C-alpha positions as a Markdown table, in Angstrom:
| # | Residue | x | y | z |
|---|---|---|---|---|
| 1 | Met | 0.0 | 0.0 | 0.0 |
| 2 | Lys | 1.3 | 3.5 | -0.9 |
| 3 | Lys | 2.0 | 5.8 | 2.0 |
| 4 | Ile | 0.5 | 9.2 | 1.3 |
| 5 | Val | 1.3 | 12.5 | 3.0 |
| 6 | Ala | -0.6 | 15.7 | 2.5 |
| 7 | Val | 1.1 | 19.1 | 3.0 |
| 8 | Ile | -0.6 | 22.4 | 3.3 |
| 9 | Pro | 1.9 | 25.2 | 2.6 |
| 10 | Ala | 1.0 | 28.4 | 4.6 |
| 11 | Arg | 2.7 | 31.7 | 4.5 |
| 12 | Tyr | 1.7 | 34.8 | 6.5 |
| 13 | Gln | 2.7 | 37.5 | 4.0 |
| 14 | Ser | 0.4 | 38.1 | 1.1 |
| 15 | Ser | 0.2 | 41.2 | -1.0 |
| 16 | Arg | -3.6 | 41.1 | -1.2 |
| 17 | Phe | -4.4 | 39.6 | 2.2 |
| 18 | Pro | -1.7 | 39.5 | 4.9 |
| 19 | Gly | -2.3 | 36.9 | 7.6 |
| 20 | Lys | -4.8 | 35.0 | 5.4 |
| 21 | Pro | -4.2 | 31.5 | 6.9 |
| 22 | Leu | -5.2 | 32.8 | 10.3 |
| 23 | Val | -8.4 | 34.7 | 9.3 |
| 24 | Met | -11.4 | 33.5 | 11.3 |
| 25 | Ile | -14.1 | 31.7 | 9.3 |
| 26 | Ala | -17.2 | 30.9 | 11.3 |
| 27 | Gly | -15.2 | 30.6 | 14.5 |
| 28 | Lys | -12.2 | 28.8 | 13.2 |
| 29 | Pro | -8.9 | 29.9 | 11.6 |
| 30 | Met | -8.9 | 29.1 | 7.9 |
| 31 | Ile | -5.9 | 26.9 | 8.2 |
| 32 | Gln | -7.7 | 24.7 | 10.7 |
| 33 | Arg | -10.7 | 24.3 | 8.3 |
| 34 | Val | -8.4 | 23.2 | 5.5 |
| 35 | Tyr | -6.6 | 20.8 | 7.8 |
| 36 | Glu | -9.8 | 19.2 | 9.1 |
| 37 | Gln | -11.2 | 18.7 | 5.6 |
| 38 | Val | -8.0 | 17.0 | 4.4 |
| 39 | Lys | -8.0 | 14.8 | 7.5 |
| 40 | Lys | -11.3 | 13.3 | 6.4 |
| 41 | Val | -9.7 | 11.6 | 3.4 |
| 42 | Thr | -9.3 | 7.9 | 3.8 |
| 43 | Gly | -5.8 | 6.6 | 3.1 |
| 44 | Ile | -3.7 | 9.7 | 4.0 |
| 45 | Ala | -1.1 | 8.7 | 6.6 |
| 46 | Arg | -0.4 | 12.2 | 7.8 |
| 47 | Val | -1.4 | 15.9 | 7.2 |
| 48 | Ile | 1.2 | 18.5 | 7.8 |
| 49 | Val | 1.1 | 22.3 | 7.7 |
| 50 | Ala | 4.3 | 23.8 | 6.4 |
| 51 | Thr | 5.1 | 27.4 | 7.3 |
| 52 | Asp | 7.9 | 29.9 | 7.9 |
| 53 | Asp | 5.9 | 32.0 | 10.4 |
| 54 | Met | 5.7 | 31.3 | 14.2 |
| 55 | Arg | 2.1 | 32.8 | 14.4 |
| 56 | Ile | 0.8 | 30.1 | 12.0 |
| 57 | Tyr | 3.0 | 27.4 | 13.7 |
| 58 | Asp | 1.6 | 28.3 | 17.2 |
| 59 | Arg | -2.0 | 28.4 | 15.9 |
| 60 | Val | -1.7 | 24.9 | 14.4 |
| 61 | Arg | -0.2 | 23.5 | 17.5 |
| 62 | Gln | -3.2 | 25.0 | 19.5 |
| 63 | Phe | -5.6 | 22.8 | 17.6 |
| 64 | Asn | -3.2 | 19.8 | 17.9 |
| 65 | Gly | -2.3 | 19.8 | 14.2 |
| 66 | Asn | 1.0 | 18.6 | 12.7 |
| 67 | Val | 3.1 | 21.5 | 11.7 |
| 68 | Val | 6.7 | 22.1 | 10.6 |
| 69 | Met | 8.8 | 25.2 | 10.2 |
| 70 | Thr | 10.5 | 25.7 | 6.8 |
| 71 | Gly | 13.1 | 28.2 | 5.6 |
| 72 | Glu | 12.7 | 30.8 | 2.9 |
| 73 | Cys | 11.0 | 29.3 | -0.1 |
| 74 | Ser | 10.2 | 30.9 | -3.5 |
| 75 | Cys | 7.0 | 29.0 | -4.0 |
| 76 | Gly | 4.6 | 26.6 | -2.2 |
| 77 | Thr | 6.0 | 23.6 | -4.0 |
| 78 | Glu | 9.4 | 24.2 | -2.5 |
| 79 | Arg | 7.8 | 24.5 | 0.9 |
| 80 | Val | 6.0 | 21.2 | 0.4 |
| 81 | His | 9.3 | 19.5 | -0.6 |
| 82 | Glu | 11.1 | 20.8 | 2.4 |
| 83 | Ala | 8.4 | 19.6 | 4.7 |
| 84 | Val | 8.6 | 16.0 | 3.4 |
| 85 | Arg | 12.2 | 15.8 | 2.4 |
| 86 | Asp | 13.0 | 13.4 | 5.3 |
| 87 | Asn | 9.6 | 11.7 | 5.4 |
| 88 | Met | 9.3 | 8.1 | 4.2 |
| 89 | Cys | 6.4 | 8.3 | 1.8 |
| 90 | Asp | 5.4 | 7.4 | -1.7 |
| 91 | Ile | 3.0 | 10.2 | -2.7 |
| 92 | Val | 2.8 | 13.8 | -1.6 |
| 93 | Ile | -0.3 | 15.9 | -1.9 |
| 94 | Asn | 0.0 | 19.7 | -2.1 |
| 95 | Val | -3.2 | 21.3 | -0.8 |
| 96 | Gln | -3.7 | 25.1 | -1.1 |
| 97 | Gly | -4.1 | 26.7 | 2.4 |
| 98 | Asp | -6.9 | 29.0 | 1.2 |
| 99 | Glu | -9.4 | 26.4 | 0.2 |
| 100 | Pro | -11.4 | 25.9 | 3.4 |
| 101 | Leu | -14.3 | 24.2 | 1.7 |
| 102 | Ile | -12.2 | 21.6 | -0.2 |
| 103 | Lys | -14.1 | 18.4 | -0.4 |
| 104 | Pro | -12.5 | 15.0 | 0.5 |
| 105 | Glu | -14.0 | 13.6 | -2.7 |
| 106 | Met | -11.7 | 16.0 | -4.7 |
| 107 | Val | -8.6 | 14.6 | -3.0 |
| 108 | Glu | -9.9 | 11.1 | -3.7 |
| 109 | Asp | -10.4 | 12.0 | -7.4 |
| 110 | Leu | -6.8 | 13.3 | -7.5 |
| 111 | Leu | -5.3 | 10.2 | -5.9 |
| 112 | Ala | -7.1 | 8.0 | -8.4 |
| 113 | Ala | -4.6 | 9.2 | -11.0 |
| 114 | Phe | -1.9 | 7.0 | -9.4 |
| 115 | Asp | -3.8 | 3.8 | -10.2 |
| 116 | Asp | -1.7 | 4.2 | -13.3 |
| 117 | Glu | 1.8 | 3.5 | -12.2 |
| 118 | Thr | 3.3 | 5.7 | -15.0 |
| 119 | Val | 1.9 | 8.9 | -13.4 |
| 120 | Val | 4.4 | 11.0 | -11.6 |
| 121 | Met | 2.3 | 14.1 | -11.0 |
| 122 | Ala | -1.4 | 14.8 | -11.1 |
| 123 | Thr | -3.9 | 17.6 | -10.6 |
| 124 | Leu | -7.6 | 18.3 | -11.2 |
| 125 | Cys | -10.0 | 20.0 | -13.6 |
| 126 | Lys | -13.7 | 20.8 | -13.7 |
| 127 | Glu | -15.8 | 21.6 | -16.8 |
| 128 | Ile | -17.0 | 25.1 | -17.1 |
| 129 | Gly | -19.4 | 26.7 | -19.5 |
| 130 | Lys | -20.2 | 30.3 | -18.5 |
| 131 | Glu | -18.6 | 32.9 | -20.7 |
| 132 | Asp | -17.4 | 35.0 | -17.7 |
| 133 | Glu | -15.5 | 32.0 | -16.3 |
| 134 | Ile | -14.0 | 31.0 | -19.7 |
| 135 | Asn | -12.8 | 34.5 | -20.3 |
| 136 | Asn | -11.6 | 35.3 | -16.8 |
| 137 | Pro | -7.8 | 35.4 | -16.6 |
| 138 | Asn | -8.0 | 34.6 | -12.9 |
| 139 | Ile | -9.5 | 31.2 | -13.7 |
| 140 | Val | -6.8 | 29.0 | -15.2 |
| 141 | Lys | -7.9 | 26.8 | -18.1 |
| 142 | Val | -6.3 | 23.4 | -19.0 |
| 143 | Val | -6.4 | 21.5 | -22.3 |
| 144 | Arg | -5.9 | 17.7 | -22.0 |
| 145 | Asp | -5.0 | 15.0 | -24.5 |
| 146 | Lys | -6.8 | 11.7 | -25.0 |
| 147 | Asn | -5.0 | 10.1 | -22.1 |
| 148 | His | -6.1 | 13.0 | -19.8 |
| 149 | Asp | -2.5 | 14.4 | -19.6 |
| 150 | Ala | -2.1 | 18.2 | -19.8 |
| 151 | Val | -1.3 | 19.7 | -23.1 |
| 152 | Tyr | -1.3 | 23.3 | -21.8 |
| 153 | Phe | -2.4 | 25.5 | -19.0 |
| 154 | Ser | -3.4 | 29.1 | -19.7 |
| 155 | Arg | -5.1 | 32.1 | -18.3 |
| 156 | Tyr | -6.4 | 32.7 | -21.8 |
| 157 | Ala | -9.6 | 31.0 | -23.1 |
| 158 | Val | -8.1 | 27.8 | -24.6 |
| 159 | Pro | -8.9 | 26.2 | -26.9 |
| 160 | Tyr | -9.6 | 29.1 | -29.2 |
| 161 | Val | -12.6 | 28.1 | -31.3 |
| 162 | Arg | -12.4 | 29.6 | -34.8 |
| 163 | Asp | -15.7 | 28.0 | -36.0 |
| 164 | Lys | -18.4 | 27.3 | -33.5 |
| 165 | Met | -18.3 | 23.7 | -32.4 |
| 166 | Glu | -20.7 | 22.3 | -29.8 |
| 167 | Ser | -18.3 | 19.5 | -29.0 |
| 168 | Val | -15.6 | 21.7 | -27.6 |
| 169 | Lys | -15.4 | 21.8 | -23.8 |
| 170 | Tyr | -13.6 | 24.1 | -21.4 |
| 171 | Phe | -12.0 | 23.0 | -18.2 |
| 172 | Lys | -10.8 | 25.1 | -15.3 |
| 173 | His | -7.8 | 24.0 | -13.5 |
| 174 | Ile | -8.2 | 23.2 | -9.8 |
| 175 | Gly | -4.9 | 23.9 | -8.0 |
| 176 | Ile | -4.4 | 20.8 | -5.9 |
| 177 | Tyr | -1.5 | 18.6 | -6.8 |
| 178 | Ala | 0.0 | 15.2 | -6.0 |
| 179 | Tyr | 3.4 | 13.9 | -6.9 |
| 180 | Lys | 5.4 | 10.8 | -6.5 |
| 181 | Lys | 8.0 | 11.8 | -3.9 |
| 182 | Asp | 11.0 | 11.3 | -6.1 |
| 183 | Phe | 9.5 | 13.4 | -8.8 |
| 184 | Leu | 8.7 | 16.2 | -6.4 |
| 185 | Gly | 12.5 | 16.4 | -5.6 |
| 186 | Glu | 13.2 | 16.6 | -9.3 |
| 187 | Tyr | 10.5 | 19.2 | -9.9 |
| 188 | Val | 11.9 | 21.7 | -7.4 |
| 189 | Arg | 15.3 | 21.4 | -9.1 |
| 190 | Met | 13.9 | 22.4 | -12.5 |
| 191 | Lys | 14.7 | 25.8 | -13.8 |
| 192 | Arg | 12.0 | 28.4 | -14.3 |
| 193 | Met | 11.0 | 28.5 | -17.9 |
| 194 | Pro | 9.7 | 31.1 | -20.4 |
| 195 | Leu | 6.1 | 29.9 | -20.6 |
| 196 | Glu | 5.9 | 29.6 | -16.8 |
| 197 | Thr | 7.1 | 33.2 | -16.6 |
| 198 | Ala | 4.7 | 34.5 | -19.3 |
| 199 | Glu | 1.6 | 32.9 | -17.8 |
| 200 | Asn | 2.8 | 33.0 | -14.2 |
| 201 | Leu | 1.8 | 29.4 | -13.8 |
| 202 | Glu | 4.3 | 27.2 | -12.0 |
| 203 | Gln | 3.0 | 23.9 | -13.4 |
| 204 | Leu | 4.1 | 24.9 | -16.9 |
| 205 | Arg | 7.6 | 24.3 | -15.8 |
| 206 | Val | 6.9 | 20.5 | -15.7 |
| 207 | Leu | 5.5 | 20.5 | -19.3 |
| 208 | Glu | 8.3 | 22.7 | -20.6 |
| 209 | Asn | 10.8 | 20.2 | -19.2 |
| 210 | Gly | 9.2 | 17.4 | -21.1 |
| 211 | His | 7.2 | 15.7 | -18.3 |
| 212 | Lys | 3.6 | 14.8 | -18.1 |
| 213 | Ile | 0.9 | 15.9 | -15.7 |
| 214 | Arg | -2.2 | 13.7 | -15.4 |
| 215 | Val | -5.4 | 15.8 | -15.1 |
| 216 | Asn | -8.3 | 14.0 | -13.6 |
| 217 | Glu | -11.8 | 15.5 | -13.9 |
| 218 | Thr | -13.8 | 16.2 | -10.8 |
| 219 | His | -17.4 | 17.2 | -10.5 |
| 220 | Cys | -16.8 | 18.9 | -7.2 |
| 221 | Asp | -15.9 | 22.6 | -6.8 |
| 222 | Ser | -14.3 | 24.6 | -4.0 |
| 223 | Met | -14.2 | 28.3 | -3.1 |
| 224 | Gly | -10.8 | 29.9 | -2.5 |
| 225 | Val | -10.1 | 32.9 | -0.3 |
| 226 | Asp | -8.2 | 35.7 | -2.1 |
| 227 | Thr | -9.7 | 38.8 | -0.4 |
| 228 | Pro | -11.4 | 39.7 | 2.9 |
| 229 | Glu | -14.7 | 39.8 | 0.9 |
| 230 | Asp | -14.3 | 36.1 | 0.1 |
| 231 | Val | -14.5 | 35.2 | 3.8 |
| 232 | Leu | -18.1 | 36.4 | 3.9 |
| 233 | Arg | -18.9 | 34.3 | 0.8 |
| 234 | Ile | -17.4 | 31.2 | 2.5 |
| 235 | Glu | -19.3 | 31.8 | 5.7 |
| 236 | Arg | -22.6 | 32.1 | 3.7 |
| 237 | Glu | -21.8 | 28.8 | 2.0 |
| 238 | Leu | -21.1 | 27.1 | 5.3 |
| 239 | Gln | -24.3 | 28.4 | 6.7 |
| 240 | Asn | -26.3 | 27.3 | 3.7 |
| 241 | Ser | -24.7 | 23.8 | 3.9 |
| 242 | Gln | -25.5 | 23.5 | 7.6 |
| 243 | Met | -29.1 | 24.6 | 7.0 |
| 244 | Ala | -29.5 | 22.0 | 4.2 |
| 245 | Lys | -28.0 | 19.3 | 6.5 |
| 246 | Thr | -30.3 | 20.2 | 9.3 |
| 247 | Lys | -33.3 | 20.1 | 7.0 |
| 248 | Ser | -32.3 | 16.8 | 5.6 |
| 249 | Asn | -31.9 | 15.3 | 9.1 |
| 250 | Ala | -35.3 | 16.6 | 10.1 |
| 251 | Gly | -36.9 | 15.0 | 7.1 |
| 252 | Arg | -35.7 | 11.5 | 8.1 |
């Protein structure tokens, strides 16, 4: 059986939302909500928060979570690698620390990619159809080949459809990743590449260096927190979810 470790990289500094991992959402810090959601996934041996800030470290310890301090890292992937460098594991999951509503089913959809032993890295996508989503540069799109390996990731609406075709579908990229541990070490040693720089999408480094990324489709979605306004949106979603659960239980 493969040993799986999930890492949640969390940094305090953020140009748009400083201290984001510690923002309170319905009575709990966001980092705790992410941690608790990932802990629900069957088969994960350990969940770890990786941070370079003592405020986050202390808060995770307060809710009895696993946390490690890392050094200066240029990106979340480097922080994940540092956190598991000395861990004995087969697969490492990189979970974004600003996804408090991430569903366990999404992580399970991601891990299913490794049923194929040739897969070294995987991520998720979800079909989208609304024009405002397709044309929104903040929503990254992904194009896949027939084997469901990534052809390209872009902030642009890809594929470009010259003549209207009903069969063309658009998929948004959901930024949760999993890697075989050996490949994660190789990934962080790769040089930054031109397409990655142009799109500001770190995963393009893998494609530019000639490797494959398996992209599994999920029917679940999650809501990220990028601004303080997003916190209110998340809290409304939690409230609606709780009300629906209460109504369902009452009807039994």
